[in-house]
mmCIF file of the N, C-alpha and C atoms, coordinates in Angstrom:
data_MODEL
# 
_entry.id   MODEL 
# 
loop_
_atom_site.group_PDB 
_atom_site.id 
_atom_site.type_symbol 
_atom_site.label_atom_id 
_atom_site.label_alt_id 
_atom_site.label_comp_id 
_atom_site.label_asym_id 
_atom_site.label_entity_id 
_atom_site.label_seq_id 
_atom_site.pdbx_PDB_ins_code 
_atom_site.Cartn_x 
_atom_site.Cartn_y 
_atom_site.Cartn_z 
_atom_site.occupancy 
_atom_site.B_iso_or_equiv 
_atom_site.pdbx_formal_charge 
_atom_site.auth_seq_id 
_atom_site.auth_comp_id 
_atom_site.auth_asym_id 
_atom_site.auth_atom_id 
_atom_site.pdbx_PDB_model_num 
ATOM 1   N N  . MET A 1 1  ? 0.841   -1.155  0.000   1.00 0.00 ? 1  MET A N  1 
ATOM 2   C CA . MET A 1 1  ? 0.000   0.000   0.000   1.00 0.00 ? 1  MET A CA 1 
ATOM 3   C C  . MET A 1 1  ? 0.897   1.232   0.000   1.00 0.00 ? 1  MET A C  1 
ATOM 4   N N  . SER A 1 2  ? 0.415   2.265   -0.642  1.00 0.00 ? 2  SER A N  1 
ATOM 5   C CA . SER A 1 2  ? 1.143   3.520   -0.747  1.00 0.00 ? 2  SER A CA 1 
ATOM 6   C C  . SER A 1 2  ? 0.182   4.663   -0.478  1.00 0.00 ? 2  SER A C  1 
ATOM 7   N N  . THR A 1 3  ? 0.700   5.741   0.070   1.00 0.00 ? 3  THR A N  1 
ATOM 8   C CA . THR A 1 3  ? -0.108  6.938   0.232   1.00 0.00 ? 3  THR A CA 1 
ATOM 9   C C  . THR A 1 3  ? 0.652   8.102   -0.366  1.00 0.00 ? 3  THR A C  1 
ATOM 10  N N  . THR A 1 4  ? -0.067  9.097   -0.817  1.00 0.00 ? 4  THR A N  1 
ATOM 11  C CA . THR A 1 4  ? 0.576   10.293  -1.350  1.00 0.00 ? 4  THR A CA 1 
ATOM 12  C C  . THR A 1 4  ? -0.336  11.488  -1.138  1.00 0.00 ? 4  THR A C  1 
ATOM 13  N N  . GLN A 1 5  ? 0.256   12.625  -0.865  1.00 0.00 ? 5  GLN A N  1 
ATOM 14  C CA . GLN A 1 5  ? -0.543  13.830  -0.736  1.00 0.00 ? 5  GLN A CA 1 
ATOM 15  C C  . GLN A 1 5  ? -0.842  14.340  -2.130  1.00 0.00 ? 5  GLN A C  1 
ATOM 16  N N  . LEU A 1 6  ? -2.055  14.774  -2.352  1.00 0.00 ? 6  LEU A N  1 
ATOM 17  C CA . LEU A 1 6  ? -2.499  15.109  -3.701  1.00 0.00 ? 6  LEU A CA 1 
ATOM 18  C C  . LEU A 1 6  ? -1.762  16.278  -4.332  1.00 0.00 ? 6  LEU A C  1 
ATOM 19  N N  . PHE A 1 7  ? -1.184  17.167  -3.539  1.00 0.00 ? 7  PHE A N  1 
ATOM 20  C CA . PHE A 1 7  ? -0.499  18.299  -4.139  1.00 0.00 ? 7  PHE A CA 1 
ATOM 21  C C  . PHE A 1 7  ? 0.872   17.909  -4.693  1.00 0.00 ? 7  PHE A C  1 
ATOM 22  N N  . GLN A 1 8  ? 1.333   16.727  -4.430  1.00 0.00 ? 8  GLN A N  1 
ATOM 23  C CA . GLN A 1 8  ? 2.636   16.279  -4.926  1.00 0.00 ? 8  GLN A CA 1 
ATOM 24  C C  . GLN A 1 8  ? 2.435   15.539  -6.245  1.00 0.00 ? 8  GLN A C  1 
ATOM 25  N N  . GLU A 1 9  ? 2.873   16.133  -7.337  1.00 0.00 ? 9  GLU A N  1 
ATOM 26  C CA . GLU A 1 9  ? 2.642   15.521  -8.645  1.00 0.00 ? 9  GLU A CA 1 
ATOM 27  C C  . GLU A 1 9  ? 3.551   14.333  -8.920  1.00 0.00 ? 9  GLU A C  1 
ATOM 28  N N  . PHE A 1 10 ? 4.814   14.386  -8.513  1.00 0.00 ? 10 PHE A N  1 
ATOM 29  C CA . PHE A 1 10 ? 5.737   13.300  -8.822  1.00 0.00 ? 10 PHE A CA 1 
ATOM 30  C C  . PHE A 1 10 ? 5.280   11.958  -8.265  1.00 0.00 ? 10 PHE A C  1 
ATOM 31  N N  . PRO A 1 11 ? 4.892   11.873  -6.981  1.00 0.00 ? 11 PRO A N  1 
ATOM 32  C CA . PRO A 1 11 ? 4.423   10.568  -6.489  1.00 0.00 ? 11 PRO A CA 1 
ATOM 33  C C  . PRO A 1 11 ? 3.198   10.058  -7.243  1.00 0.00 ? 11 PRO A C  1 
ATOM 34  N N  . LEU A 1 12 ? 2.310   10.962  -7.683  1.00 0.00 ? 12 LEU A N  1 
ATOM 35  C CA . LEU A 1 12 ? 1.149   10.511  -8.444  1.00 0.00 ? 12 LEU A CA 1 
ATOM 36  C C  . LEU A 1 12 ? 1.569   9.917   -9.778  1.00 0.00 ? 12 LEU A C  1 
ATOM 37  N N  . LEU A 1 13 ? 2.549   10.522  -10.431 1.00 0.00 ? 13 LEU A N  1 
ATOM 38  C CA . LEU A 1 13 ? 3.050   9.965   -11.684 1.00 0.00 ? 13 LEU A CA 1 
ATOM 39  C C  . LEU A 1 13 ? 3.679   8.596   -11.452 1.00 0.00 ? 13 LEU A C  1 
ATOM 40  N N  . LYS A 1 14 ? 4.366   8.451   -10.335 1.00 0.00 ? 14 LYS A N  1 
ATOM 41  C CA . LYS A 1 14 ? 4.999   7.180   -9.992  1.00 0.00 ? 14 LYS A CA 1 
ATOM 42  C C  . LYS A 1 14 ? 3.946   6.085   -9.785  1.00 0.00 ? 14 LYS A C  1 
ATOM 43  N N  . THR A 1 15 ? 2.846   6.400   -9.110  1.00 0.00 ? 15 THR A N  1 
ATOM 44  C CA . THR A 1 15 ? 1.807   5.399   -8.881  1.00 0.00 ? 15 THR A CA 1 
ATOM 45  C C  . THR A 1 15 ? 1.150   5.003   -10.198 1.00 0.00 ? 15 THR A C  1 
ATOM 46  N N  . GLU A 1 16 ? 1.015   5.943   -11.138 1.00 0.00 ? 16 GLU A N  1 
ATOM 47  C CA . GLU A 1 16 ? 0.463   5.605   -12.453 1.00 0.00 ? 16 GLU A CA 1 
ATOM 48  C C  . GLU A 1 16 ? 1.405   4.684   -13.209 1.00 0.00 ? 16 GLU A C  1 
ATOM 49  N N  . ARG A 1 17 ? 2.708   4.953   -13.142 1.00 0.00 ? 17 ARG A N  1 
ATOM 50  C CA . ARG A 1 17 ? 3.678   4.115   -13.842 1.00 0.00 ? 17 ARG A CA 1 
ATOM 51  C C  . ARG A 1 17 ? 3.679   2.693   -13.276 1.00 0.00 ? 17 ARG A C  1 
ATOM 52  N N  . LEU A 1 18 ? 3.529   2.574   -11.968 1.00 0.00 ? 18 LEU A N  1 
ATOM 53  C CA . LEU A 1 18 ? 3.487   1.258   -11.332 1.00 0.00 ? 18 LEU A CA 1 
ATOM 54  C C  . LEU A 1 18 ? 2.114   0.597   -11.464 1.00 0.00 ? 18 LEU A C  1 
ATOM 55  N N  . ARG A 1 19 ? 1.160   1.335   -12.011 1.00 0.00 ? 19 ARG A N  1 
ATOM 56  C CA . ARG A 1 19 ? -0.209  0.870   -12.223 1.00 0.00 ? 19 ARG A CA 1 
ATOM 57  C C  . ARG A 1 19 ? -0.893  0.467   -10.921 1.00 0.00 ? 19 ARG A C  1 
ATOM 58  N N  . LEU A 1 20 ? -0.678  1.276   -9.887  1.00 0.00 ? 20 LEU A N  1 
ATOM 59  C CA . LEU A 1 20 ? -1.380  1.065   -8.629  1.00 0.00 ? 20 LEU A CA 1 
ATOM 60  C C  . LEU A 1 20 ? -2.798  1.592   -8.760  1.00 0.00 ? 20 LEU A C  1 
ATOM 61  N N  . ARG A 1 21 ? -3.705  1.004   -8.018  1.00 0.00 ? 21 ARG A N  1 
ATOM 62  C CA . ARG A 1 21 ? -5.096  1.449   -8.021  1.00 0.00 ? 21 ARG A CA 1 
ATOM 63  C C  . ARG A 1 21 ? -5.350  2.352   -6.833  1.00 0.00 ? 21 ARG A C  1 
ATOM 64  N N  . GLN A 1 22 ? -6.091  3.410   -7.073  1.00 0.00 ? 22 GLN A N  1 
ATOM 65  C CA . GLN A 1 22 ? -6.465  4.262   -5.956  1.00 0.00 ? 22 GLN A CA 1 
ATOM 66  C C  . GLN A 1 22 ? -7.580  3.575   -5.187  1.00 0.00 ? 22 GLN A C  1 
ATOM 67  N N  . GLU A 1 23 ? -7.312  3.282   -3.937  1.00 0.00 ? 23 GLU A N  1 
ATOM 68  C CA . GLU A 1 23 ? -8.274  2.565   -3.094  1.00 0.00 ? 23 GLU A CA 1 
ATOM 69  C C  . GLU A 1 23 ? -9.140  3.522   -2.294  1.00 0.00 ? 23 GLU A C  1 
ATOM 70  N N  . GLY A 1 24 ? -8.647  4.711   -2.058  1.00 0.00 ? 24 GLY A N  1 
ATOM 71  C CA . GLY A 1 24 ? -9.443  5.632   -1.259  1.00 0.00 ? 24 GLY A CA 1 
ATOM 72  C C  . GLY A 1 24 ? -8.875  7.032   -1.271  1.00 0.00 ? 24 GLY A C  1 
ATOM 73  N N  . LEU A 1 25 ? -9.647  7.937   -0.742  1.00 0.00 ? 25 LEU A N  1 
ATOM 74  C CA . LEU A 1 25 ? -9.240  9.323   -0.614  1.00 0.00 ? 25 LEU A CA 1 
ATOM 75  C C  . LEU A 1 25 ? -9.661  9.798   0.767   1.00 0.00 ? 25 LEU A C  1 
ATOM 76  N N  . LEU A 1 26 ? -8.688  10.151  1.575   1.00 0.00 ? 26 LEU A N  1 
ATOM 77  C CA . LEU A 1 26 ? -8.957  10.649  2.921   1.00 0.00 ? 26 LEU A CA 1 
ATOM 78  C C  . LEU A 1 26 ? -8.978  12.170  2.844   1.00 0.00 ? 26 LEU A C  1 
ATOM 79  N N  . ARG A 1 27 ? -10.174 12.714  2.765   1.00 0.00 ? 27 ARG A N  1 
ATOM 80  C CA . ARG A 1 27 ? -10.333 14.151  2.587   1.00 0.00 ? 27 ARG A CA 1 
ATOM 81  C C  . ARG A 1 27 ? -9.999  14.891  3.876   1.00 0.00 ? 27 ARG A C  1 
ATOM 82  N N  . GLN A 1 28 ? -9.257  15.978  3.719   1.00 0.00 ? 28 GLN A N  1 
ATOM 83  C CA . GLN A 1 28 ? -8.814  16.812  4.832   1.00 0.00 ? 28 GLN A CA 1 
ATOM 84  C C  . GLN A 1 28 ? -8.159  15.973  5.930   1.00 0.00 ? 28 GLN A C  1 
ATOM 85  N N  . HIS A 1 29 ? -7.288  15.082  5.514   1.00 0.00 ? 29 HIS A N  1 
ATOM 86  C CA . HIS A 1 29 ? -6.631  14.138  6.430   1.00 0.00 ? 29 HIS A CA 1 
ATOM 87  C C  . HIS A 1 29 ? -5.618  14.815  7.339   1.00 0.00 ? 29 HIS A C  1 
ATOM 88  N N  . GLU A 1 30 ? -4.888  15.772  6.811   1.00 0.00 ? 30 GLU A N  1 
ATOM 89  C CA . GLU A 1 30 ? -3.839  16.446  7.582   1.00 0.00 ? 30 GLU A CA 1 
ATOM 90  C C  . GLU A 1 30 ? -4.020  17.952  7.493   1.00 0.00 ? 30 GLU A C  1 
ATOM 91  N N  . PHE A 1 31 ? -3.508  18.635  8.495   1.00 0.00 ? 31 PHE A N  1 
ATOM 92  C CA . PHE A 1 31 ? -3.531  20.089  8.503   1.00 0.00 ? 31 PHE A CA 1 
ATOM 93  C C  . PHE A 1 31 ? -2.087  20.558  8.536   1.00 0.00 ? 31 PHE A C  1 
ATOM 94  N N  . GLU A 1 32 ? -1.635  21.138  7.435   1.00 0.00 ? 32 GLU A N  1 
ATOM 95  C CA . GLU A 1 32 ? -0.246  21.591  7.326   1.00 0.00 ? 32 GLU A CA 1 
ATOM 96  C C  . GLU A 1 32 ? -0.208  23.010  6.777   1.00 0.00 ? 32 GLU A C  1 
ATOM 97  N N  . HIS A 1 33 ? 0.628   23.820  7.379   1.00 0.00 ? 33 HIS A N  1 
ATOM 98  C CA . HIS A 1 33 ? 0.854   25.182  6.894   1.00 0.00 ? 33 HIS A CA 1 
ATOM 99  C C  . HIS A 1 33 ? -0.454  25.957  6.707   1.00 0.00 ? 33 HIS A C  1 
ATOM 100 N N  . GLY A 1 34 ? -1.369  25.767  7.641   1.00 0.00 ? 34 GLY A N  1 
ATOM 101 C CA . GLY A 1 34 ? -2.605  26.523  7.619   1.00 0.00 ? 34 GLY A CA 1 
ATOM 102 C C  . GLY A 1 34 ? -3.670  26.031  6.659   1.00 0.00 ? 34 GLY A C  1 
ATOM 103 N N  . GLN A 1 35 ? -3.481  24.832  6.093   1.00 0.00 ? 35 GLN A N  1 
ATOM 104 C CA . GLN A 1 35 ? -4.505  24.313  5.182   1.00 0.00 ? 35 GLN A CA 1 
ATOM 105 C C  . GLN A 1 35 ? -4.666  22.799  5.348   1.00 0.00 ? 35 GLN A C  1 
ATOM 106 N N  . TYR A 1 36 ? -5.867  22.331  5.041   1.00 0.00 ? 36 TYR A N  1 
ATOM 107 C CA . TYR A 1 36 ? -6.125  20.893  5.081   1.00 0.00 ? 36 TYR A CA 1 
ATOM 108 C C  . TYR A 1 36 ? -5.617  20.251  3.804   1.00 0.00 ? 36 TYR A C  1 
ATOM 109 N N  . ILE A 1 37 ? -5.112  19.031  3.947   1.00 0.00 ? 37 ILE A N  1 
ATOM 110 C CA . ILE A 1 37 ? -4.533  18.301  2.815   1.00 0.00 ? 37 ILE A CA 1 
ATOM 111 C C  . ILE A 1 37 ? -5.217  16.949  2.697   1.00 0.00 ? 37 ILE A C  1 
ATOM 112 N N  . ASP A 1 38 ? -5.631  16.616  1.470   1.00 0.00 ? 38 ASP A N  1 
ATOM 113 C CA . ASP A 1 38 ? -6.214  15.298  1.196   1.00 0.00 ? 38 ASP A CA 1 
ATOM 114 C C  . ASP A 1 38 ? -5.086  14.277  1.053   1.00 0.00 ? 38 ASP A C  1 
ATOM 115 N N  . LEU A 1 39 ? -5.380  13.042  1.375   1.00 0.00 ? 39 LEU A N  1 
ATOM 116 C CA . LEU A 1 39 ? -4.407  11.959  1.255   1.00 0.00 ? 39 LEU A CA 1 
ATOM 117 C C  . LEU A 1 39 ? -5.025  10.840  0.424   1.00 0.00 ? 39 LEU A C  1 
ATOM 118 N N  . ALA A 1 40 ? -4.375  10.475  -0.673  1.00 0.00 ? 40 ALA A N  1 
ATOM 119 C CA . ALA A 1 40 ? -4.851  9.392   -1.526  1.00 0.00 ? 40 ALA A CA 1 
ATOM 120 C C  . ALA A 1 40 ? -4.146  8.094   -1.126  1.00 0.00 ? 40 ALA A C  1 
ATOM 121 N N  . VAL A 1 41 ? -4.891  7.002   -1.092  1.00 0.00 ? 41 VAL A N  1 
ATOM 122 C CA . VAL A 1 41 ? -4.357  5.689   -0.720  1.00 0.00 ? 41 VAL A CA 1 
ATOM 123 C C  . VAL A 1 41 ? -4.372  4.802   -1.955  1.00 0.00 ? 41 VAL A C  1 
ATOM 124 N N  . PHE A 1 42 ? -3.211  4.203   -2.273  1.00 0.00 ? 42 PHE A N  1 
ATOM 125 C CA . PHE A 1 42 ? -3.066  3.350   -3.451  1.00 0.00 ? 42 PHE A CA 1 
ATOM 126 C C  . PHE A 1 42 ? -2.647  1.950   -3.020  1.00 0.00 ? 42 PHE A C  1 
ATOM 127 N N  . ALA A 1 43 ? -3.036  0.939   -3.819  1.00 0.00 ? 43 ALA A N  1 
ATOM 128 C CA . ALA A 1 43 ? -2.686  -0.441  -3.488  1.00 0.00 ? 43 ALA A CA 1 
ATOM 129 C C  . ALA A 1 43 ? -2.560  -1.277  -4.754  1.00 0.00 ? 43 ALA A C  1 
ATOM 130 N N  . LEU A 1 44 ? -1.875  -2.390  -4.598  1.00 0.00 ? 44 LEU A N  1 
ATOM 131 C CA . LEU A 1 44 ? -1.739  -3.389  -5.649  1.00 0.00 ? 44 LEU A CA 1 
ATOM 132 C C  . LEU A 1 44 ? -1.831  -4.752  -4.976  1.00 0.00 ? 44 LEU A C  1 
ATOM 133 N N  . LEU A 1 45 ? -2.788  -5.552  -5.401  1.00 0.00 ? 45 LEU A N  1 
ATOM 134 C CA . LEU A 1 45 ? -2.947  -6.884  -4.805  1.00 0.00 ? 45 LEU A CA 1 
ATOM 135 C C  . LEU A 1 45 ? -1.839  -7.816  -5.277  1.00 0.00 ? 45 LEU A C  1 
ATOM 136 N N  . ARG A 1 46 ? -1.506  -8.783  -4.458  1.00 0.00 ? 46 ARG A N  1 
ATOM 137 C CA . ARG A 1 46 ? -0.438  -9.729  -4.783  1.00 0.00 ? 46 ARG A CA 1 
ATOM 138 C C  . ARG A 1 46 ? -0.678  -10.414 -6.126  1.00 0.00 ? 46 ARG A C  1 
ATOM 139 N N  . GLN A 1 47 ? -1.924  -10.851 -6.374  1.00 0.00 ? 47 GLN A N  1 
ATOM 140 C CA . GLN A 1 47 ? -2.209  -11.541 -7.637  1.00 0.00 ? 47 GLN A CA 1 
ATOM 141 C C  . GLN A 1 47 ? -2.101  -10.589 -8.835  1.00 0.00 ? 47 GLN A C  1 
ATOM 142 N N  . GLU A 1 48 ? -2.422  -9.308  -8.637  1.00 0.00 ? 48 GLU A N  1 
ATOM 143 C CA . GLU A 1 48 ? -2.250  -8.324  -9.714  1.00 0.00 ? 48 GLU A CA 1 
ATOM 144 C C  . GLU A 1 48 ? -0.764  -8.159  -10.033 1.00 0.00 ? 48 GLU A C  1 
ATOM 145 N N  . TYR A 1 49 ? 0.056   -8.104  -8.991  1.00 0.00 ? 49 TYR A N  1 
ATOM 146 C CA . TYR A 1 49 ? 1.497   -7.974  -9.178  1.00 0.00 ? 49 TYR A CA 1 
ATOM 147 C C  . TYR A 1 49 ? 2.052   -9.198  -9.910  1.00 0.00 ? 49 TYR A C  1 
ATOM 148 N N  . ALA A 1 50 ? 1.628   -10.383 -9.487  1.00 0.00 ? 50 ALA A N  1 
ATOM 149 C CA . ALA A 1 50 ? 2.121   -11.622 -10.098 1.00 0.00 ? 50 ALA A CA 1 
ATOM 150 C C  . ALA A 1 50 ? 1.736   -11.687 -11.574 1.00 0.00 ? 50 ALA A C  1 
ATOM 151 N N  . SER A 1 51 ? 0.508   -11.308 -11.905 1.00 0.00 ? 51 SER A N  1 
ATOM 152 C CA . SER A 1 51 ? 0.098   -11.365 -13.309 1.00 0.00 ? 51 SER A CA 1 
ATOM 153 C C  . SER A 1 51 ? 0.875   -10.354 -14.140 1.00 0.00 ? 51 SER A C  1 
ATOM 154 N N  . ARG A 1 52 ? 1.206   -9.221  -13.582 1.00 0.00 ? 52 ARG A N  1 
ATOM 155 C CA . ARG A 1 52 ? 2.007   -8.222  -14.306 1.00 0.00 ? 52 ARG A CA 1 
ATOM 156 C C  . ARG A 1 52 ? 3.434   -8.689  -14.494 1.00 0.00 ? 52 ARG A C  1 
ATOM 157 N N  . GLU A 1 53 ? 3.961   -9.395  -13.513 1.00 0.00 ? 53 GLU A N  1 
ATOM 158 C CA . GLU A 1 53 ? 5.307   -9.957  -13.639 1.00 0.00 ? 53 GLU A CA 1 
ATOM 159 C C  . GLU A 1 53 ? 5.339   -10.985 -14.759 1.00 0.00 ? 53 GLU A C  1 
ATOM 160 N N  . GLN A 1 54 ? 4.300   -11.814 -14.854 1.00 0.00 ? 54 GLN A N  1 
ATOM 161 C CA . GLN A 1 54 ? 4.231   -12.811 -15.925 1.00 0.00 ? 54 GLN A CA 1 
ATOM 162 C C  . GLN A 1 54 ? 4.125   -12.136 -17.283 1.00 0.00 ? 54 GLN A C  1 
ATOM 163 N N  . GLU A 1 55 ? 3.340   -11.060 -17.369 1.00 0.00 ? 55 GLU A N  1 
ATOM 164 C CA . GLU A 1 55 ? 3.225   -10.314 -18.624 1.00 0.00 ? 55 GLU A CA 1 
ATOM 165 C C  . GLU A 1 55 ? 4.585   -9.780  -19.046 1.00 0.00 ? 55 GLU A C  1 
ATOM 166 N N  . GLY A 1 56 ? 5.310   -9.246  -18.091 1.00 0.00 ? 56 GLY A N  1 
ATOM 167 C CA . GLY A 1 56 ? 6.630   -8.671  -18.384 1.00 0.00 ? 56 GLY A CA 1 
ATOM 168 C C  . GLY A 1 56 ? 7.631   -9.717  -18.826 1.00 0.00 ? 56 GLY A C  1 
ATOM 169 N N  . SER A 1 57 ? 7.618   -10.894 -18.215 1.00 0.00 ? 57 SER A N  1 
ATOM 170 C CA . SER A 1 57 ? 8.581   -11.927 -18.581 1.00 0.00 ? 57 SER A CA 1 
ATOM 171 C C  . SER A 1 57 ? 8.239   -12.541 -19.940 1.00 0.00 ? 57 SER A C  1 
ATOM 172 N N  . SER A 1 58 ? 6.952   -12.608 -20.288 1.00 0.00 ? 58 SER A N  1 
ATOM 173 C CA . SER A 1 58 ? 6.585   -13.167 -21.597 1.00 0.00 ? 58 SER A CA 1 
ATOM 174 C C  . SER A 1 58 ? 6.952   -12.211 -22.733 1.00 0.00 ? 58 SER A C  1 
ATOM 175 N N  . ARG A 1 59 ? 7.054   -10.922 -22.453 1.00 0.00 ? 59 ARG A N  1 
ATOM 176 C CA . ARG A 1 59 ? 7.457   -9.960  -23.470 1.00 0.00 ? 59 ARG A CA 1 
ATOM 177 C C  . ARG A 1 59 ? 8.922   -10.080 -23.823 1.00 0.00 ? 59 ARG A C  1 
ATOM 178 N N  . HIS A 1 60 ? 9.726   -10.583 -22.876 1.00 0.00 ? 60 HIS A N  1 
ATOM 179 C CA . HIS A 1 60 ? 11.172  -10.675 -23.096 1.00 0.00 ? 60 HIS A CA 1 
ATOM 180 C C  . HIS A 1 60 ? 11.579  -11.963 -23.773 1.00 0.00 ? 60 HIS A C  1 
ATOM 181 N N  . GLU A 1 61 ? 10.654  -12.862 -23.989 1.00 0.00 ? 61 GLU A N  1 
ATOM 182 C CA . GLU A 1 61 ? 10.993  -14.165 -24.601 1.00 0.00 ? 61 GLU A CA 1 
ATOM 183 C C  . GLU A 1 61 ? 11.054  -14.065 -26.104 1.00 0.00 ? 61 GLU A C  1 
# 
């Protein structure tokens, strides 16, 4: 599982590249620098990871 604050673009791009699924959004989860910040929660199930690994290895054959 991974979490990222929505104002950070780089971690969001990273989760897209890894093809993680957004499992939830914790609205106004933290209060920093005078403002509330949402927190997105991402996950990848073990079987999803395994199937992606198989896809990747079959491409290299």
